[in-house]
C-alpha positions as CSV (number, residue, x, y, z in Angstrom):
1,X,0.0,3.5,-1.6
2,X,0.9,6.8,-2.2
3,X,3.6,6.5,-5.0
4,X,4.6,3.2,-3.3
5,X,2.6,0.6,-5.1
6,X,4.4,-2.3,-4.9
7,X,5.8,-1.9,-1.3
8,X,2.6,-1.2,-0.1
9,X,0.9,-4.4,-2.0
10,X,3.5,-6.5,-0.4
11,X,2.9,-5.3,3.1
12,X,-0.9,-5.4,3.1
13,X,-0.5,-8.9,2.0
14,X,1.4,-9.8,4.6
15,X,-1.0,-7.9,7.3
16,X,-4.1,-9.8,5.3
17,X,-2.6,-13.2,5.9
18,X,-2.2,-12.6,9.6
19,X,-6.0,-11.8,10.0
20,X,-9.2,-13.6,10.1
21,X,-11.6,-13.0,7.4
22,X,-14.3,-11.5,10.2
23,X,-11.3,-8.7,11.2
24,X,-12.9,-5.2,10.0
25,X,-9.4,-4.4,9.3
26,X,-9.2,-7.2,6.9
27,X,-12.0,-5.7,4.8
28,X,-10.1,-2.2,4.3
29,X,-7.0,-4.0,3.8
30,X,-8.4,-5.7,1.3
31,X,-9.5,-2.2,-0.2
32,X,-6.6,-0.9,0.0
33,X,-4.9,-3.4,-1.6
34,X,-7.5,-2.7,-4.5
35,X,-6.4,0.4,-4.9
36,X,-2.4,-0.4,-4.7
37,X,-3.2,-2.9,-7.6
38,X,-5.7,-2.2,-10.2
39,X,-5.8,-5.8,-11.7
40,X,-7.0,-6.9,-8.1
41,X,-10.6,-7.8,-8.9
42,X,-13.2,-5.5,-7.1
43,X,-14.9,-8.7,-6.1
44,X,-12.2,-9.5,-3.7
45,X,-13.0,-6.5,-1.8
46,X,-16.7,-7.1,-2.2
47,X,-16.2,-11.1,-0.8
48,X,-14.0,-9.3,2.0
49,X,-16.8,-6.9,3.0
50,X,-19.3,-9.6,3.1
51,X,-17.2,-11.7,5.4
52,X,-17.6,-8.8,8.1
53,X,-20.2,-10.0,11.1
54,X,-23.1,-8.0,11.5
55,X,-22.7,-4.6,13.2
56,X,-19.2,-4.1,12.3
57,X,-17.5,-1.0,13.6
58,X,-14.8,0.8,11.9
59,X,-12.4,3.5,13.2
60,X,-10.5,4.1,10.3
61,X,-10.2,7.5,8.6
62,X,-9.1,7.6,4.7
63,X,-8.2,11.4,5.0
64,X,-4.5,10.5,3.6
65,X,-5.4,8.8,0.4
66,X,-8.5,11.2,-0.7
67,X,-6.4,13.1,-3.1
68,X,-4.6,10.1,-4.5
69,X,-8.8,8.7,-4.7
70,X,-9.8,11.8,-6.3
71,X,-7.3,11.6,-9.1
72,X,-8.2,8.0,-10.0
73,X,-10.0,7.3,-13.3
74,X,-13.3,6.9,-13.6
75,X,-15.6,4.0,-12.5
76,X,-12.2,3.4,-10.6
77,X,-12.6,6.6,-8.4
78,X,-16.5,6.5,-8.0
79,X,-16.1,2.9,-6.5
80,X,-13.5,3.6,-4.5
81,X,-15.6,6.3,-3.1
82,X,-18.3,3.9,-2.5
83,X,-16.0,1.6,-0.4
84,X,-15.4,4.6,2.1
85,X,-18.9,5.5,2.6
86,X,-19.5,2.2,3.1
87,X,-16.5,2.3,5.7
88,X,-17.0,5.4,7.3
89,X,-20.8,6.1,7.4
90,X,-23.8,3.4,6.7
91,X,-21.6,-0.1,6.9
92,X,-24.6,-1.6,4.7
93,X,-23.8,-3.9,1.9
94,X,-26.6,-3.6,-0.1
95,X,-26.3,-0.2,-0.4
96,X,-22.4,-0.6,-1.0
97,X,-23.8,-2.8,-3.9
98,X,-26.2,-0.2,-5.4
99,X,-23.6,2.2,-5.2
100,X,-20.5,-0.1,-7.0
101,X,-23.4,-0.6,-10.1
């Protein structure tokens, strides 16, 4: 994603095509695609999160893309931070929805 949006989007789409909707990695890739392609609807990411099974655990760290996210315009920056908090901390869809609003 960092500076090579088109290439990142292509690779993300390829990887997503190989993953089941309930795979936690697919939800994260959906989020990364939203970051790489601003025209991607926010609802696409939310749908990917909603498809996750209850109690899903994530092992991803977003430290490498935090500087990129910090420079996003509002409200995109705040929404990106909501997703990161969801993935890293609370895993609560209702809390995510509240944050996104």
